[in-house]
ZAMARGU-4260 file (C-alpha; in steps of 0.2 Angstrom, whole numbers, plus 5000, padded with zeros to 4 digits):
<rodrens>
0) 5118/4291/4404 | 5108/4305/4414 | 5089/4305/4411 | 5085/4322/4405 | 5074/4332/4419
5) 5062/4337/4406 | 5061/4318/4401 | 5058/4310/4416 | 5043/4324/4423 | 5034/4319/4412
10) 5035/4301/4414 | 5032/4307/4433 | 5016/4317/4430 | 5004/4302/4423 | 5011/4293/4438
15) 5005/4305/4450 | 4988/4306/4442 | 4986/4289/4440 | 4994/4276/4443 | 4994/4281/4461
20) 4976/4281/4464 | 4978/4260/4469 | 4986/4262/4485 | 4983/4281/4491 | 4973/4282/4505
25) 4956/4289/4502 | 4944/4297/4513 | 4932/4291/4501 | 4928/4285/4482 | 4934/4295/4471
30) 4925/4306/4458 | 4928/4289/4445 | 4924/4274/4457 | 4909/4284/4456 | 4904/4290/4439
35) 4912/4272/4436 | 4900/4259/4448 | 4883/4269/4445 | 4870/4257/4437 | 4864/4273/4427
40) 4869/4292/4425 | 4857/4303/4421 | 4863/4322/4414 | 4868/4335/4420 | 4853/4349/4422
45) 4854/4368/4416 | 4863/4378/4430 | 4853/4387/4444 | 4844/4405/4434 | 4850/4416/4450
50) 4853/4436/4452 | 4870/4445/4454 | 4870/4462/4464 | 4883/4471/4468 | 4878/4481/4482
55) 4871/4498/4478 | 4860/4509/4495 | 4846/4505/4486 | 4849/4485/4488 | 4853/4487/4503
60) 4838/4494/4510 | 4830/4483/4502 | 4837/4467/4510 | 4833/4475/4528 | 4817/4480/4525
65) 4814/4460/4518 | 4822/4455/4532 | 4816/4467/4548 | 4800/4459/4542 | 4805/4443/4542
70) 4793/4429/4552 | 4777/4430/4556 | 4767/4443/4563 | 4756/4441/4579 | 4750/4460/4575
75) 4739/4450/4566 | 4732/4436/4577 | 4714/4435/4579 | 4706/4434/4595 | 4717/4443/4608
80) 4712/4456/4618 | 4706/4466/4631 | 4689/4460/4643 | 4682/4456/4660 | 4687/4436/4660
85) 4674/4425/4655 | 4668/4410/4669 | 4674/4392/4659 | 4670/4373/4665 | 4681/4370/4679
90) 4682/4386/4689 | 4678/4389/4707 | 4665/4401/4710 | 4658/4409/4727 | 4643/4417/4728
95) 4636/4432/4740 | 4616/4433/4742 | 4612/4451/4753 | 4591/4455/4756 | 4587/4472/4763
100) 4584/4467/4778 | 4581/4450/4788 | 4567/4439/4788 | 4569/4435/4769 | 4572/4422/4760
105) 4591/4417/4764 | 4591/4429/4781 | 4578/4425/4799 | 4573/4435/4807 | 4580/4433/4821
110) 4597/4437/4812 | 4593/4456/4814 | 4610/4460/4826 | 4621/4454/4814 | 4633/4464/4805
115) 4627/4463/4787 | 4609/4451/4782 | 4621/4442/4768 | 4624/4423/4765 | 4638/4414/4755
120) 4631/4397/4745 | 4646/4384/4746 | 4659/4390/4734 | 4654/4377/4718 | 4663/4371/4704
125) 4658/4376/4684 | 4650/4358/4679 | 4654/4351/4662 | 4641/4359/4656 | 4646/4377/4661
130) 4633/4379/4676 | 4629/4381/4694 | 4616/4374/4703 | 4610/4392/4718 | 4595/4387/4732
135) 4580/4396/4725 | 4586/4397/4710 | 4591/4381/4702 | 4600/4375/4690 | 4611/4393/4680
140) 4621/4391/4664 | 4638/4402/4667 | 4649/4396/4657 | 4658/4411/4644 | 4647/4426/4656
145) 4658/4437/4665 | 4654/4435/4684 | 4646/4450/4685 | 4632/4445/4674 | 4631/4430/4680
150) 4625/4437/4699 | 4614/4450/4687 | 4603/4433/4682 | 4604/4426/4701 | 4594/4442/4707
155) 4586/4440/4692 | 4578/4423/4697 | 4577/4426/4716 | 4570/4444/4716 | 4553/4437/4720
160) 4556/4427/4733 | 4568/4434/4741 | 4571/4456/4751 | 4578/4465/4737 | 4592/4454/4735
165) 4608/4458/4729 | 4620/4446/4721 | 4637/4444/4721 | 4648/4433/4713 | 4670/4430/4712
170) 4679/4419/4701 | 4689/4409/4716 | 4698/4399/4706 | 4703/4401/4688 | 4705/4386/4683
175) 4696/4386/4664 | 4704/4403/4659 | 4723/4400/4656 | 4739/4399/4646 | 4750/4389/4643
180) 4768/4393/4645 | 4781/4380/4639 | 4796/4372/4633 | 4814/4384/4636 | 4808/4392/4650
185) 4816/4393/4667 | 4800/4388/4674 | 4785/4378/4664 | 4771/4381/4670 | 4750/4384/4668
190) 4742/4402/4676 | 4726/4411/4673 | 4725/4426/4662 | 4724/4445/4675 | 4707/4452/4674
195) 4714/4465/4667 | 4720/4453/4650 | 4740/4446/4650 | 4751/4448/4636 | 4765/4435/4628
200) 4781/4443/4635 | 4771/4446/4655 | 4767/4428/4651 | 4785/4421/4647 | 4792/4434/4662
205) 4780/4424/4672 | 4786/4409/4666 | 4806/4412/4673 | 4808/4420/4655 | 4819/4409/4643
210) 4835/4400/4648 | 4846/4408/4632 | 4846/4422/4623 | 4830/4430/4614 | 4839/4429/4598
215) 4842/4411/4598 | 4823/4411/4605 | 4807/4407/4593 | 4792/4409/4599 | 4777/4397/4593
220) 4761/4402/4599 | 4747/4391/4597 | 4728/4396/4598 | 4713/4386/4592 | 4721/4377/4577
225) 4731/4388/4570 | 4750/4393/4574 | 4760/4408/4575 | 4781/4406/4575 | 4792/4422/4576
230) 4807/4425/4588 | 4806/4433/4608 | 4818/4448/4600 | 4808/4453/4589 | 4795/4452/4603
235) 4804/4464/4613 | 4809/4475/4598 | 4792/4477/4592 | 4780/4481/4607 | 4766/4477/4593
240) 4773/4459/4593 | 4767/4458/4611 | 4749/4453/4610 | 4737/4450/4623 | 4733/4430/4626
245) 4717/4421/4625 | 4710/4406/4638 | 4718/4391/4631 | 4732/4399/4620 | 4748/4386/4624
250) 4764/4398/4622 | 4779/4388/4615 | 4798/4393/4618 | 4811/4382/4609 | 4831/4385/4606
255) 4834/4387/4586 | 4853/4398/4583 | 4853/4405/4568 | 4869/4403/4558 | 4880/4405/4543
260) 4892/4398/4532 | 4909/4405/4527 | 4919/4397/4513 | 4934/4400/4498 | 4946/4415/4507
265) 4943/4413/4528 | 4957/4406/4538 | 4956/4384/4535 | 4948/4377/4548 | 4953/4376/4563
270) 4964/4388/4564 | 4952/4399/4576 | 4952/4392/4591 | 4955/4373/4588 | 4934/4372/4578
275) 4930/4370/4563 | 4926/4387/4557 | 4913/4386/4543 | 4897/4386/4550 | 4894/4399/4563
280) 4880/4406/4577 | 4876/4423/4578 | 4877/4434/4592 | 4865/4445/4592 | 4848/4449/4585
285) 4854/4463/4570 | 4870/4453/4567 | 4876/4461/4550 | 4888/4456/4535 | 4906/4467/4544
290) 4902/4454/4559 | 4902/4441/4551 | 4916/4442/4544 | 4924/4444/4559 | 4919/4428/4567
295) 4924/4419/4552 | 4942/4424/4554 | 4939/4440/4541 | 4950/4437/4522 | 4964/4427/4522
300) 4978/4442/4515 | 4986/4429/4507 | 4974/4422/4496 | 4958/4432/4497 | 4951/4444/4483
305) 4946/4458/4493 | 4935/4465/4477 | 4925/4448/4479 | 4916/4446/4492 | 4896/4436/4486
310) 4884/4432/4499 | 4871/4419/4494 | 4852/4418/4499 | 4836/4419/4491 | 4825/4433/4491
315) 4808/4436/4488 | 4801/4443/4466 | 4795/4459/4478 | 4812/4465/4487 | 4817/4463/4468
320) 4807/4468/4461 | 4806/4486/4472 | 4825/4490/4467 | 4821/4486/4448 | 4828/4468/4441
325) 4814/4460/4430 | 4810/4444/4437 | 4794/4438/4429 | 4807/4424/4420 | 4806/4417/4438
330) 4795/4403/4442 | 4796/4403/4459 | 4791/4413/4472 | 4809/4416/4482 | 4826/4419/4470
335) 4842/4412/4471 | 4852/4429/4474 | 4869/4433/4476 | 4878/4450/4482 | 4894/4457/4480
340) 4904/4466/4492 | 4918/4475/4486 | 4933/4477/4503 | 4945/4483/4493 | 4936/4501/4495
345) 4931/4510/4511 | 4912/4512/4507 | 4912/4490/4505 | 4916/4491/4520 | 4904/4504/4531
350) 4889/4494/4518 | 4895/4478/4525 | 4893/4485/4542 | 4875/4488/4537 | 4866/4475/4529
355) 4859/4463/4542 | 4862/4444/4541 | 4851/4432/4540 | 4846/4415/4543 | 4856/4402/4533
360) 4868/4414/4524 | 4882/4406/4516 | 4897/4421/4514 | 4910/4415/4497 | 4925/4424/4497
365) 4931/4424/4479 | 4952/4420/4479 | 4964/4432/4470 | 4969/4428/4452 | 4988/4425/4457
370) 4980/4412/4470 | 4976/4403/4457 | 4989/4405/4446 | 5001/4396/4461 | 4986/4383/4464
375) 4992/4377/4445 | 5008/4381/4444 | 5014/4369/4460 | 5008/4353/4453 | 5022/4353/4439
380) 5035/4363/4451 | 5034/4347/4462 | 5034/4335/4446 | 5049/4343/4441 | 5057/4344/4459
385) 5053/4326/4457 | 5065/4321/4441 | 5078/4334/4446 | 5079/4322/4462 | 5079/4308/4452
390) 5089/4315/4437 | 5104/4318/4453 | 5100/4300/4461 | 5106/4291/4442 | 5117/4303/4437
395) 5127/4300/4452 | 5128/4280/4449
</rodrens>
């Protein structure tokens, strides 16, 4: 007697969904197994509250303004400014003493035929106490003084013994008034600050420049007990960030590529270049949402709902308040926010091309309603087809 197709489908559906669980290969335990083997299962918490914002010009401009200001500003760092470099512990100094005529303290009487009445004091290194020793002037504290000031101190010490002395002091080797540039540069090194001051980008250039594109490299400035970090591209774009360095500063460059993720109705993983195309790196310092979608392969025309392209990120309260949203009920400074773009309209593409991406943004392209319906019907169609095949086999017997 032939088996009804509908009856066979009713038998096969539960078998397909439950009976095969014991022998169908799996990459990991399924949800039921995880729940059944748990010693304690906590109650699910309430959904995380978030803000949903269909994009408009005001929201777009506010978001981009925050993006431009992301990072720590070097312009507010205290201590770096133009000044004559002071003498530091470890520096090598040259001291030259001039007298008005021969026969004085340093110039013997028979030396009157020489080109100049001066004597070079042997080079000295500033000791740990910050001092040097000059004949007939004694120990002189020089650390923290400018070379000109040191010369004046020595002259005052000698003026009662030498004939109208004049003193010239110069730093032959700077060993204390230095900065270090380390990390992802081509020539990590330590070098002295120029007499006219040394800017951050000039120091990086002196160390050979960054090994990687400036939008992938952060620069960390360590001054005394504080640390400041910014992307090199931000320092290049904003002159106020290119600060003057101070003695003892440490500049460290680190490669930190910014990334974004794309999920939902975009091309399947492996379909672009044979690699997983869910996590992508930025290609420039000012990557837009349109560029990000393009790198992810665009919208999947057979599945995507172009009216519902979402971008997830955390936004500071001040941004949301600036566009008139009441976020007083959110306990944290950073509020979960979802931006919605309608790519079925022409202005949606302009907005996407103007919207600036940030590190670790998440893009989600919703599926179209028709795709969801097809997914729902596929198991039923498969069950009906299998039942029909079984019925045909039984009937043929």
